[in-house]
PyMOL Python script that loads the backbone (N, CA, C, O; Angstrom):
from pymol import cmd

cmd.read_pdbstr("""\
ATOM      1  N   UNK A   1     183.258  49.146 136.723  1.00  0.00           N
ATOM      2  CA  UNK A   1     183.441  50.667 136.118  1.00  0.00           C
ATOM      3  C   UNK A   1     182.196  51.246 135.308  1.00  0.00           C
ATOM      4  O   UNK A   1     181.632  52.216 135.813  1.00  0.00           O
ATOM      5  N   UNK A   2     181.768  50.803 134.237  1.00  0.00           N
ATOM      6  CA  UNK A   2     180.308  50.379 133.930  1.00  0.00           C
ATOM      7  C   UNK A   2     179.118  50.061 134.362  1.00  0.00           C
ATOM      8  O   UNK A   2     178.061  50.440 133.859  1.00  0.00           O
ATOM      9  N   UNK A   3     179.295  49.095 135.657  1.00  0.00           N
ATOM     10  CA  UNK A   3     178.165  48.729 136.489  1.00  0.00           C
ATOM     11  C   UNK A   3     176.877  49.311 136.030  1.00  0.00           C
ATOM     12  O   UNK A   3     176.060  48.545 135.520  1.00  0.00           O
ATOM     13  N   UNK A   4     176.590  50.606 136.152  1.00  0.00           N
ATOM     14  CA  UNK A   4     175.449  51.166 136.108  1.00  0.00           C
ATOM     15  C   UNK A   4     174.687  51.552 134.892  1.00  0.00           C
ATOM     16  O   UNK A   4     173.470  51.735 134.859  1.00  0.00           O
ATOM     17  N   UNK A   5     175.450  51.650 133.971  1.00  0.00           N
ATOM     18  CA  UNK A   5     175.163  51.791 132.675  1.00  0.00           C
ATOM     19  C   UNK A   5     174.308  50.230 132.002  1.00  0.00           C
ATOM     20  O   UNK A   5     173.365  50.133 131.216  1.00  0.00           O
ATOM     21  N   UNK A   6     175.238  49.021 132.810  1.00  0.00           N
ATOM     22  CA  UNK A   6     174.503  47.688 132.513  1.00  0.00           C
ATOM     23  C   UNK A   6     173.362  47.375 133.138  1.00  0.00           C
ATOM     24  O   UNK A   6     172.592  46.655 132.503  1.00  0.00           O
ATOM     25  N   UNK A   7     172.959  47.810 134.491  1.00  0.00           N
ATOM     26  CA  UNK A   7     172.351  47.916 134.832  1.00  0.00           C
ATOM     27  C   UNK A   7     171.103  48.699 134.662  1.00  0.00           C
ATOM     28  O   UNK A   7     170.032  48.249 135.069  1.00  0.00           O
ATOM     29  N   UNK A   8     171.209  50.015 133.996  1.00  0.00           N
ATOM     30  CA  UNK A   8     170.604  50.600 133.146  1.00  0.00           C
ATOM     31  C   UNK A   8     169.694  49.890 131.883  1.00  0.00           C
ATOM     32  O   UNK A   8     168.512  50.058 131.581  1.00  0.00           O
ATOM     33  N   UNK A   9     170.577  49.170 131.376  1.00  0.00           N
ATOM     34  CA  UNK A   9     169.891  48.744 129.966  1.00  0.00           C
ATOM     35  C   UNK A   9     169.476  47.544 130.453  1.00  0.00           C
ATOM     36  O   UNK A   9     168.665  47.009 129.697  1.00  0.00           O
ATOM     37  N   UNK A  10     169.712  46.968 131.365  1.00  0.00           N
ATOM     38  CA  UNK A  10     169.057  45.439 131.705  1.00  0.00           C
ATOM     39  C   UNK A  10     167.692  45.814 132.225  1.00  0.00           C
ATOM     40  O   UNK A  10     166.759  45.145 131.781  1.00  0.00           O
ATOM     41  N   UNK A  11     167.348  47.008 133.308  1.00  0.00           N
ATOM     42  CA  UNK A  11     166.291  47.581 133.242  1.00  0.00           C
ATOM     43  C   UNK A  11     165.612  47.947 132.077  1.00  0.00           C
ATOM     44  O   UNK A  11     164.422  47.654 131.960  1.00  0.00           O
ATOM     45  N   UNK A  12     166.016  48.352 131.486  1.00  0.00           N
ATOM     46  CA  UNK A  12     165.168  49.121 129.792  1.00  0.00           C
ATOM     47  C   UNK A  12     164.671  47.438 129.238  1.00  0.00           C
ATOM     48  O   UNK A  12     163.489  47.211 128.981  1.00  0.00           O
ATOM     49  N   UNK A  13     165.560  46.545 129.132  1.00  0.00           N
ATOM     50  CA  UNK A  13     164.835  45.508 128.403  1.00  0.00           C
ATOM     51  C   UNK A  13     164.008  45.022 129.249  1.00  0.00           C
ATOM     52  O   UNK A  13     162.903  44.824 128.746  1.00  0.00           O
ATOM     53  N   UNK A  14     164.116  44.679 130.612  1.00  0.00           N
ATOM     54  CA  UNK A  14     163.218  44.017 131.209  1.00  0.00           C
ATOM     55  C   UNK A  14     161.824  44.638 131.267  1.00  0.00           C
ATOM     56  O   UNK A  14     160.776  43.994 131.306  1.00  0.00           O
ATOM     57  N   UNK A  15     161.939  45.970 131.267  1.00  0.00           N
ATOM     58  CA  UNK A  15     160.815  47.302 131.396  1.00  0.00           C
ATOM     59  C   UNK A  15     160.297  46.809 129.917  1.00  0.00           C
ATOM     60  O   UNK A  15     159.233  46.204 130.054  1.00  0.00           O
ATOM     61  N   UNK A  16     160.706  46.877 128.577  1.00  0.00           N
ATOM     62  CA  UNK A  16     160.236  46.675 127.402  1.00  0.00           C
ATOM     63  C   UNK A  16     159.390  45.132 127.199  1.00  0.00           C
ATOM     64  O   UNK A  16     158.400  44.932 126.496  1.00  0.00           O
ATOM     65  N   UNK A  17     159.931  44.417 127.824  1.00  0.00           N
ATOM     66  CA  UNK A  17     159.213  43.097 127.651  1.00  0.00           C
ATOM     67  C   UNK A  17     158.080  42.663 128.603  1.00  0.00           C
ATOM     68  O   UNK A  17     157.011  42.143 128.284  1.00  0.00           O
ATOM     69  N   UNK A  18     158.427  42.909 129.566  1.00  0.00           N
ATOM     70  CA  UNK A  18     157.203  43.510 130.654  1.00  0.00           C
ATOM     71  C   UNK A  18     156.200  44.180 129.869  1.00  0.00           C
ATOM     72  O   UNK A  18     155.194  43.552 129.542  1.00  0.00           O
ATOM     73  N   UNK A  19     156.353  45.373 129.531  1.00  0.00           N
ATOM     74  CA  UNK A  19     155.346  46.291 128.919  1.00  0.00           C
ATOM     75  C   UNK A  19     154.753  45.253 127.524  1.00  0.00           C
ATOM     76  O   UNK A  19     153.624  44.765 127.480  1.00  0.00           O
ATOM     77  N   UNK A  20     155.521  45.135 126.764  1.00  0.00           N
ATOM     78  CA  UNK A  20     154.621  43.992 125.862  1.00  0.00           C
ATOM     79  C   UNK A  20     154.010  42.890 125.686  1.00  0.00           C
ATOM     80  O   UNK A  20     153.213  42.570 124.804  1.00  0.00           O
ATOM     81  N   UNK A  21     154.536  42.141 126.825  1.00  0.00           N
ATOM     82  CA  UNK A  21     153.785  40.995 127.398  1.00  0.00           C
ATOM     83  C   UNK A  21     152.422  41.274 128.254  1.00  0.00           C
ATOM     84  O   UNK A  21     151.516  40.441 128.223  1.00  0.00           O
ATOM     85  N   UNK A  22     152.294  42.624 129.114  1.00  0.00           N
ATOM     86  CA  UNK A  22     151.407  42.905 129.654  1.00  0.00           C
ATOM     87  C   UNK A  22     150.514  43.338 128.386  1.00  0.00           C
ATOM     88  O   UNK A  22     149.366  43.224 128.814  1.00  0.00           O
ATOM     89  N   UNK A  23     150.461  43.647 127.439  1.00  0.00           N
ATOM     90  CA  UNK A  23     149.682  44.277 126.143  1.00  0.00           C
ATOM     91  C   UNK A  23     148.867  43.073 125.715  1.00  0.00           C
ATOM     92  O   UNK A  23     147.769  43.274 125.196  1.00  0.00           O
ATOM     93  N   UNK A  24     149.363  41.699 125.908  1.00  0.00           N
ATOM     94  CA  UNK A  24     149.051  40.474 125.789  1.00  0.00           C
ATOM     95  C   UNK A  24     148.340  39.560 126.176  1.00  0.00           C
ATOM     96  O   UNK A  24     147.827  38.541 125.713  1.00  0.00           O
ATOM     97  N   UNK A  25     148.404  40.198 127.284  1.00  0.00           N
ATOM     98  CA  UNK A  25     147.970  38.729 128.696  1.00  0.00           C
ATOM     99  C   UNK A  25     146.625  39.532 129.479  1.00  0.00           C
ATOM    100  O   UNK A  25     146.590  40.734 129.742  1.00  0.00           O
ATOM    101  N   UNK A  26     145.586  38.556 129.756  1.00  0.00           N
ATOM    102  CA  UNK A  26     144.376  38.960 130.149  1.00  0.00           C
ATOM    103  C   UNK A  26     144.483  39.695 131.620  1.00  0.00           C
ATOM    104  O   UNK A  26     144.024  40.762 132.028  1.00  0.00           O
ATOM    105  N   UNK A  27     145.281  38.678 132.239  1.00  0.00           N
ATOM    106  CA  UNK A  27     145.395  38.782 133.936  1.00  0.00           C
ATOM    107  C   UNK A  27     146.694  39.424 134.026  1.00  0.00           C
ATOM    108  O   UNK A  27     147.475  38.606 134.512  1.00  0.00           O
ATOM    109  N   UNK A  28     147.284  40.551 133.765  1.00  0.00           N
ATOM    110  CA  UNK A  28     148.587  41.722 133.857  1.00  0.00           C
ATOM    111  C   UNK A  28     149.095  41.751 134.939  1.00  0.00           C
ATOM    112  O   UNK A  28     150.243  42.164 135.104  1.00  0.00           O
ATOM    113  N   UNK A  29     148.329  41.312 135.906  1.00  0.00           N
ATOM    114  CA  UNK A  29     148.736  41.262 137.817  1.00  0.00           C
ATOM    115  C   UNK A  29     149.996  39.840 137.774  1.00  0.00           C
ATOM    116  O   UNK A  29     151.025  39.836 138.450  1.00  0.00           O
ATOM    117  N   UNK A  30     149.545  38.662 136.753  1.00  0.00           N
ATOM    118  CA  UNK A  30     150.616  37.451 137.028  1.00  0.00           C
ATOM    119  C   UNK A  30     151.796  37.791 136.096  1.00  0.00           C
ATOM    120  O   UNK A  30     152.796  37.084 135.969  1.00  0.00           O
ATOM    121  N   UNK A  31     151.574  38.902 135.488  1.00  0.00           N
ATOM    122  CA  UNK A  31     153.265  39.159 135.022  1.00  0.00           C
ATOM    123  C   UNK A  31     154.316  39.087 135.646  1.00  0.00           C
ATOM    124  O   UNK A  31     154.226  39.543 136.786  1.00  0.00           O
ATOM    125  N   UNK A  32     155.399  38.652 135.332  1.00  0.00           N
ATOM    126  CA  UNK A  32     156.628  38.769 135.999  1.00  0.00           C
ATOM    127  C   UNK A  32     157.731  38.514 135.273  1.00  0.00           C
ATOM    128  O   UNK A  32     157.960  37.351 134.944  1.00  0.00           O
ATOM    129  N   UNK A  33     158.544  39.491 134.925  1.00  0.00           N
ATOM    130  CA  UNK A  33     159.522  38.914 134.193  1.00  0.00           C
ATOM    131  C   UNK A  33     160.915  39.477 135.157  1.00  0.00           C
ATOM    132  O   UNK A  33     160.941  40.591 135.680  1.00  0.00           O
ATOM    133  N   UNK A  34     162.087  38.413 135.261  1.00  0.00           N
ATOM    134  CA  UNK A  34     162.949  38.565 135.971  1.00  0.00           C
ATOM    135  C   UNK A  34     164.682  38.144 135.303  1.00  0.00           C
ATOM    136  O   UNK A  34     164.866  37.068 134.734  1.00  0.00           O
ATOM    137  N   UNK A  35     165.728  39.089 135.480  1.00  0.00           N
ATOM    138  CA  UNK A  35     166.516  38.551 134.751  1.00  0.00           C
ATOM    139  C   UNK A  35     167.992  38.338 135.717  1.00  0.00           C
ATOM    140  O   UNK A  35     168.569  38.944 136.620  1.00  0.00           O
ATOM    141  N   UNK A  36     168.162  37.222 134.995  1.00  0.00           N
ATOM    142  CA  UNK A  36     168.927  36.359 135.870  1.00  0.00           C
ATOM    143  C   UNK A  36     170.703  36.222 135.035  1.00  0.00           C
ATOM    144  O   UNK A  36     170.500  35.951 133.851  1.00  0.00           O
ATOM    145  N   UNK A  37     171.819  36.298 135.237  1.00  0.00           N
ATOM    146  CA  UNK A  37     172.942  36.007 135.191  1.00  0.00           C
ATOM    147  C   UNK A  37     173.063  34.788 135.183  1.00  0.00           C
ATOM    148  O   UNK A  37     172.751  34.213 136.226  1.00  0.00           O
ATOM    149  N   UNK A  38     173.555  33.958 134.019  1.00  0.00           N
ATOM    150  CA  UNK A  38     173.924  32.462 133.879  1.00  0.00           C
ATOM    151  C   UNK A  38     175.531  32.375 132.651  1.00  0.00           C
ATOM    152  O   UNK A  38     175.601  32.815 131.504  1.00  0.00           O
ATOM    153  N   UNK A  39     176.307  31.855 133.233  1.00  0.00           N
ATOM    154  CA  UNK A  39     177.613  31.928 132.744  1.00  0.00           C
ATOM    155  C   UNK A  39     177.672  32.867 132.602  1.00  0.00           C
ATOM    156  O   UNK A  39     177.653  33.770 133.438  1.00  0.00           O
ATOM    157  N   UNK A  40     177.823  32.949 130.715  1.00  0.00           N
ATOM    158  CA  UNK A  40     178.531  33.988 129.463  1.00  0.00           C
ATOM    159  C   UNK A  40     177.130  34.688 129.204  1.00  0.00           C
ATOM    160  O   UNK A  40     177.330  35.602 128.404  1.00  0.00           O
ATOM    161  N   UNK A  41     175.634  34.615 129.603  1.00  0.00           N
ATOM    162  CA  UNK A  41     175.006  35.141 129.216  1.00  0.00           C
ATOM    163  C   UNK A  41     173.579  35.142 129.851  1.00  0.00           C
ATOM    164  O   UNK A  41     173.292  34.338 130.738  1.00  0.00           O
ATOM    165  N   UNK A  42     172.875  35.875 129.473  1.00  0.00           N
ATOM    166  CA  UNK A  42     172.071  36.947 130.754  1.00  0.00           C
ATOM    167  C   UNK A  42     170.485  35.864 130.188  1.00  0.00           C
ATOM    168  O   UNK A  42     170.433  35.368 129.063  1.00  0.00           O
ATOM    169  N   UNK A  43     169.311  35.693 131.279  1.00  0.00           N
ATOM    170  CA  UNK A  43     168.168  34.844 131.379  1.00  0.00           C
ATOM    171  C   UNK A  43     167.466  36.083 131.121  1.00  0.00           C
ATOM    172  O   UNK A  43     167.934  37.212 131.272  1.00  0.00           O
ATOM    173  N   UNK A  44     166.461  35.823 130.773  1.00  0.00           N
ATOM    174  CA  UNK A  44     164.900  36.950 130.860  1.00  0.00           C
ATOM    175  C   UNK A  44     164.057  35.955 130.846  1.00  0.00           C
ATOM    176  O   UNK A  44     163.733  35.297 129.857  1.00  0.00           O
ATOM    177  N   UNK A  45     163.615  35.802 132.152  1.00  0.00           N
ATOM    178  CA  UNK A  45     162.445  34.938 132.233  1.00  0.00           C
ATOM    179  C   UNK A  45     161.270  35.520 132.734  1.00  0.00           C
ATOM    180  O   UNK A  45     161.180  36.312 133.672  1.00  0.00           O
ATOM    181  N   UNK A  46     160.259  35.000 131.934  1.00  0.00           N
ATOM    182  CA  UNK A  46     158.837  36.016 131.983  1.00  0.00           C
ATOM    183  C   UNK A  46     157.870  34.852 132.835  1.00  0.00           C
ATOM    184  O   UNK A  46     157.900  33.704 132.391  1.00  0.00           O
ATOM    185  N   UNK A  47     157.265  35.053 133.694  1.00  0.00           N
ATOM    186  CA  UNK A  47     156.134  34.130 134.051  1.00  0.00           C
ATOM    187  C   UNK A  47     155.142  35.247 133.863  1.00  0.00           C
ATOM    188  O   UNK A  47     155.214  36.467 134.009  1.00  0.00           O
ATOM    189  N   UNK A  48     153.992  34.240 133.410  1.00  0.00           N
ATOM    190  CA  UNK A  48     152.444  34.737 133.023  1.00  0.00           C
ATOM    191  C   UNK A  48     151.555  33.759 134.020  1.00  0.00           C
ATOM    192  O   UNK A  48     152.124  32.956 134.760  1.00  0.00           O
ATOM    193  N   UNK A  49     150.711  33.835 133.997  1.00  0.00           N
ATOM    194  CA  UNK A  49     149.281  32.711 134.381  1.00  0.00           C
ATOM    195  C   UNK A  49     149.140  31.838 133.365  1.00  0.00           C
ATOM    196  O   UNK A  49     149.181  32.291 132.221  1.00  0.00           O
ATOM    197  N   UNK A  50     148.976  30.625 133.544  1.00  0.00           N
ATOM    198  CA  UNK A  50     149.040  29.371 133.040  1.00  0.00           C
ATOM    199  C   UNK A  50     148.047  29.718 131.208  1.00  0.00           C
ATOM    200  O   UNK A  50     148.362  29.588 130.026  1.00  0.00           O
ATOM    201  N   UNK A  51     147.005  30.112 131.835  1.00  0.00           N
ATOM    202  CA  UNK A  51     145.904  31.023 130.870  1.00  0.00           C
ATOM    203  C   UNK A  51     146.194  31.476 129.963  1.00  0.00           C
ATOM    204  O   UNK A  51     145.632  31.268 128.888  1.00  0.00           O
ATOM    205  N   UNK A  52     147.309  32.347 130.167  1.00  0.00           N
ATOM    206  CA  UNK A  52     147.595  33.327 129.064  1.00  0.00           C
ATOM    207  C   UNK A  52     149.054  32.942 128.281  1.00  0.00           C
ATOM    208  O   UNK A  52     149.430  33.626 127.329  1.00  0.00           O
ATOM    209  N   UNK A  53     149.723  31.954 128.698  1.00  0.00           N
ATOM    210  CA  UNK A  53     151.025  31.702 128.183  1.00  0.00           C
ATOM    211  C   UNK A  53     150.816  31.317 126.497  1.00  0.00           C
ATOM    212  O   UNK A  53     151.630  31.656 125.638  1.00  0.00           O
ATOM    213  N   UNK A  54     149.628  30.584 126.236  1.00  0.00           N
ATOM    214  CA  UNK A  54     149.548  30.651 124.339  1.00  0.00           C
ATOM    215  C   UNK A  54     149.759  32.106 123.985  1.00  0.00           C
ATOM    216  O   UNK A  54     150.526  32.403 123.068  1.00  0.00           O
ATOM    217  N   UNK A  55     149.020  33.148 124.771  1.00  0.00           N
ATOM    218  CA  UNK A  55     148.992  34.773 124.100  1.00  0.00           C
ATOM    219  C   UNK A  55     150.262  35.031 123.847  1.00  0.00           C
ATOM    220  O   UNK A  55     150.601  35.645 122.835  1.00  0.00           O
ATOM    221  N   UNK A  56     151.213  34.530 124.857  1.00  0.00           N
ATOM    222  CA  UNK A  56     152.462  34.702 124.912  1.00  0.00           C
ATOM    223  C   UNK A  56     153.534  34.474 123.741  1.00  0.00           C
ATOM    224  O   UNK A  56     154.382  35.171 123.186  1.00  0.00           O
ATOM    225  N   UNK A  57     152.971  32.848 123.615  1.00  0.00           N
ATOM    226  CA  UNK A  57     153.796  32.230 122.977  1.00  0.00           C
ATOM    227  C   UNK A  57     153.223  32.259 121.271  1.00  0.00           C
ATOM    228  O   UNK A  57     154.092  31.986 120.443  1.00  0.00           O
ATOM    229  N   UNK A  58     152.194  32.489 120.879  1.00  0.00           N
ATOM    230  CA  UNK A  58     151.162  32.846 119.581  1.00  0.00           C
ATOM    231  C   UNK A  58     151.468  32.023 118.973  1.00  0.00           C
ATOM    232  O   UNK A  58     152.427  31.297 119.232  1.00  0.00           O
ATOM    233  N   UNK A  59     150.338  31.865 117.486  1.00  0.00           N
ATOM    234  CA  UNK A  59     150.377  30.679 116.886  1.00  0.00           C
ATOM    235  C   UNK A  59     151.785  30.405 116.204  1.00  0.00           C
ATOM    236  O   UNK A  59     152.470  31.325 115.757  1.00  0.00           O
ATOM    237  N   UNK A  60     152.213  28.908 116.153  1.00  0.00           N
ATOM    238  CA  UNK A  60     153.176  28.501 115.996  1.00  0.00           C
ATOM    239  C   UNK A  60     154.834  29.233 116.659  1.00  0.00           C
ATOM    240  O   UNK A  60     155.914  29.064 116.093  1.00  0.00           O
ATOM    241  N   UNK A  61     154.675  29.858 117.670  1.00  0.00           N
ATOM    242  CA  UNK A  61     155.633  30.817 118.397  1.00  0.00           C
ATOM    243  C   UNK A  61     155.930  32.142 117.922  1.00  0.00           C
ATOM    244  O   UNK A  61     156.686  32.941 118.475  1.00  0.00           O
ATOM    245  N   UNK A  62     155.290  32.318 116.867  1.00  0.00           N
ATOM    246  CA  UNK A  62     155.230  33.965 116.008  1.00  0.00           C
ATOM    247  C   UNK A  62     155.728  35.087 117.040  1.00  0.00           C
ATOM    248  O   UNK A  62     156.635  35.904 116.883  1.00  0.00           O
ATOM    249  N   UNK A  63     154.503  34.811 118.634  1.00  0.00           N
ATOM    250  CA  UNK A  63     154.744  36.071 119.209  1.00  0.00           C
ATOM    251  C   UNK A  63     155.727  36.177 120.051  1.00  0.00           C
ATOM    252  O   UNK A  63     156.242  37.255 120.345  1.00  0.00           O
ATOM    253  N   UNK A  64     156.237  34.532 120.731  1.00  0.00           N
ATOM    254  CA  UNK A  64     157.398  35.250 121.459  1.00  0.00           C
ATOM    255  C   UNK A  64     158.937  35.122 120.772  1.00  0.00           C
ATOM    256  O   UNK A  64     159.938  35.299 121.466  1.00  0.00           O
ATOM    257  N   UNK A  65     159.013  34.821 119.443  1.00  0.00           N
ATOM    258  CA  UNK A  65     159.786  35.088 118.582  1.00  0.00           C
ATOM    259  C   UNK A  65     159.823  36.307 118.248  1.00  0.00           C
ATOM    260  O   UNK A  65     160.998  36.537 117.965  1.00  0.00           O
ATOM    261  N   UNK A  66     159.210  37.227 118.118  1.00  0.00           N
ATOM    262  CA  UNK A  66     158.970  39.078 117.830  1.00  0.00           C
ATOM    263  C   UNK A  66     159.512  39.422 119.014  1.00  0.00           C
ATOM    264  O   UNK A  66     160.544  40.094 119.013  1.00  0.00           O
ATOM    265  N   UNK A  67     159.128  39.166 119.785  1.00  0.00           N
ATOM    266  CA  UNK A  67     159.832  39.174 121.310  1.00  0.00           C
ATOM    267  C   UNK A  67     161.404  39.722 121.113  1.00  0.00           C
ATOM    268  O   UNK A  67     162.063  40.762 121.133  1.00  0.00           O
ATOM    269  N   UNK A  68     161.548  38.113 120.885  1.00  0.00           N
ATOM    270  CA  UNK A  68     163.289  38.041 121.026  1.00  0.00           C
ATOM    271  C   UNK A  68     163.789  38.458 120.305  1.00  0.00           C
ATOM    272  O   UNK A  68     164.971  38.672 120.574  1.00  0.00           O
ATOM    273  N   UNK A  69     163.167  38.991 118.514  1.00  0.00           N
ATOM    274  CA  UNK A  69     163.706  39.886 117.852  1.00  0.00           C
ATOM    275  C   UNK A  69     163.690  41.097 118.100  1.00  0.00           C
ATOM    276  O   UNK A  69     164.621  41.729 117.601  1.00  0.00           O
ATOM    277  N   UNK A  70     162.687  41.876 118.925  1.00  0.00           N
ATOM    278  CA  UNK A  70     162.602  43.137 119.533  1.00  0.00           C
ATOM    279  C   UNK A  70     163.962  43.305 120.416  1.00  0.00           C
ATOM    280  O   UNK A  70     164.846  44.135 120.206  1.00  0.00           O
ATOM    281  N   UNK A  71     163.925  42.310 121.472  1.00  0.00           N
ATOM    282  CA  UNK A  71     165.117  42.641 122.174  1.00  0.00           C
ATOM    283  C   UNK A  71     166.591  42.517 121.328  1.00  0.00           C
ATOM    284  O   UNK A  71     167.394  43.434 121.502  1.00  0.00           O
ATOM    285  N   UNK A  72     166.948  41.437 120.443  1.00  0.00           N
ATOM    286  CA  UNK A  72     168.158  41.199 120.197  1.00  0.00           C
ATOM    287  C   UNK A  72     168.423  42.624 119.064  1.00  0.00           C
ATOM    288  O   UNK A  72     169.510  43.164 118.859  1.00  0.00           O
ATOM    289  N   UNK A  73     167.350  42.928 118.566  1.00  0.00           N
ATOM    290  CA  UNK A  73     167.442  44.201 117.801  1.00  0.00           C
ATOM    291  C   UNK A  73     168.463  45.090 118.635  1.00  0.00           C
ATOM    292  O   UNK A  73     169.457  45.542 118.066  1.00  0.00           O
ATOM    293  N   UNK A  74     168.222  45.347 120.000  1.00  0.00           N
ATOM    294  CA  UNK A  74     168.238  46.383 120.613  1.00  0.00           C
ATOM    295  C   UNK A  74     170.060  46.051 121.772  1.00  0.00           C
ATOM    296  O   UNK A  74     171.021  46.804 121.926  1.00  0.00           O
ATOM    297  N   UNK A  75     169.891  45.127 122.135  1.00  0.00           N
ATOM    298  CA  UNK A  75     171.332  44.752 122.562  1.00  0.00           C
ATOM    299  C   UNK A  75     172.702  45.175 121.478  1.00  0.00           C
ATOM    300  O   UNK A  75     172.807  45.354 120.264  1.00  0.00           O
ATOM    301  N   UNK A  76     173.550  45.213 122.536  1.00  0.00           N
ATOM    302  CA  UNK A  76     174.833  45.633 121.945  1.00  0.00           C
ATOM    303  C   UNK A  76     175.390  44.134 121.016  1.00  0.00           C
ATOM    304  O   UNK A  76     174.950  42.985 121.039  1.00  0.00           O
ATOM    305  N   UNK A  77     176.155  44.550 120.493  1.00  0.00           N
ATOM    306  CA  UNK A  77     176.973  43.317 119.921  1.00  0.00           C
ATOM    307  C   UNK A  77     177.613  42.453 120.795  1.00  0.00           C
ATOM    308  O   UNK A  77     177.829  43.037 121.857  1.00  0.00           O
ATOM    309  N   UNK A  78     178.034  41.228 120.796  1.00  0.00           N
ATOM    310  CA  UNK A  78     178.735  40.446 121.855  1.00  0.00           C
ATOM    311  C   UNK A  78     178.135  40.223 123.247  1.00  0.00           C
ATOM    312  O   UNK A  78     178.722  39.713 124.202  1.00  0.00           O
ATOM    313  N   UNK A  79     176.797  40.711 123.217  1.00  0.00           N
ATOM    314  CA  UNK A  79     175.957  40.204 124.440  1.00  0.00           C
ATOM    315  C   UNK A  79     174.765  39.563 123.995  1.00  0.00           C
ATOM    316  O   UNK A  79     174.135  39.849 122.977  1.00  0.00           O
ATOM    317  N   UNK A  80     174.420  38.414 125.076  1.00  0.00           N
ATOM    318  CA  UNK A  80     173.603  37.221 124.906  1.00  0.00           C
ATOM    319  C   UNK A  80     172.786  37.307 125.855  1.00  0.00           C
ATOM    320  O   UNK A  80     173.054  37.261 127.056  1.00  0.00           O
ATOM    321  N   UNK A  81     171.126  37.515 125.055  1.00  0.00           N
ATOM    322  CA  UNK A  81     169.893  37.696 126.412  1.00  0.00           C
ATOM    323  C   UNK A  81     169.563  36.748 125.816  1.00  0.00           C
ATOM    324  O   UNK A  81     169.701  36.618 124.600  1.00  0.00           O
ATOM    325  N   UNK A  82     168.912  35.664 126.821  1.00  0.00           N
ATOM    326  CA  UNK A  82     167.891  34.155 126.195  1.00  0.00           C
ATOM    327  C   UNK A  82     166.813  34.686 126.724  1.00  0.00           C
ATOM    328  O   UNK A  82     166.940  35.069 127.887  1.00  0.00           O
ATOM    329  N   UNK A  83     165.782  34.825 126.218  1.00  0.00           N
ATOM    330  CA  UNK A  83     164.322  34.976 127.045  1.00  0.00           C
ATOM    331  C   UNK A  83     163.715  32.931 127.057  1.00  0.00           C
ATOM    332  O   UNK A  83     163.902  31.903 126.405  1.00  0.00           O
ATOM    333  N   UNK A  84     163.177  33.270 127.910  1.00  0.00           N
ATOM    334  CA  UNK A  84     162.369  31.946 128.355  1.00  0.00           C
ATOM    335  C   UNK A  84     160.966  32.476 128.772  1.00  0.00           C
ATOM    336  O   UNK A  84     160.751  33.669 128.983  1.00  0.00           O
ATOM    337  N   UNK A  85     160.083  31.554 128.866  1.00  0.00           N
ATOM    338  CA  UNK A  85     158.710  31.903 129.661  1.00  0.00           C
ATOM    339  C   UNK A  85     159.110  30.202 130.421  1.00  0.00           C
ATOM    340  O   UNK A  85     159.542  29.198 129.853  1.00  0.00           O
ATOM    341  N   UNK A  86     158.750  30.424 131.919  1.00  0.00           N
ATOM    342  CA  UNK A  86     159.003  29.859 133.039  1.00  0.00           C
ATOM    343  C   UNK A  86     157.466  29.799 133.742  1.00  0.00           C
ATOM    344  O   UNK A  86     156.795  30.818 133.905  1.00  0.00           O
ATOM    345  N   UNK A  87     156.950  28.256 134.190  1.00  0.00           N
ATOM    346  CA  UNK A  87     156.051  28.211 134.643  1.00  0.00           C
ATOM    347  C   UNK A  87     156.255  28.792 136.096  1.00  0.00           C
ATOM    348  O   UNK A  87     155.304  28.854 136.875  1.00  0.00           O
TER     349      UNK A  87
END
""", "prot")
cmd.dss("prot")
cmd.show_as("cartoon", "prot")
cmd.util.cbc("prot")
cmd.orient("prot")
């Protein structure tokens, strides 16, 4: 019934994360963000060039933690999105 709303919101998260990550890396063309449904949660998978992984993770994980906090502040209650960096 409200599937189009969910799709629009998912696209918004994806575009937000993709935009943030592209501002951090040197090789923007290698940035890919994919949303997958896994059981009761969604996975937002970030893929970047191996040389840019450290930039996305940040010192002691501060950068990826900030991205996760940004997304969690926007999602509705009860929805769970896990953000991971894939190789």
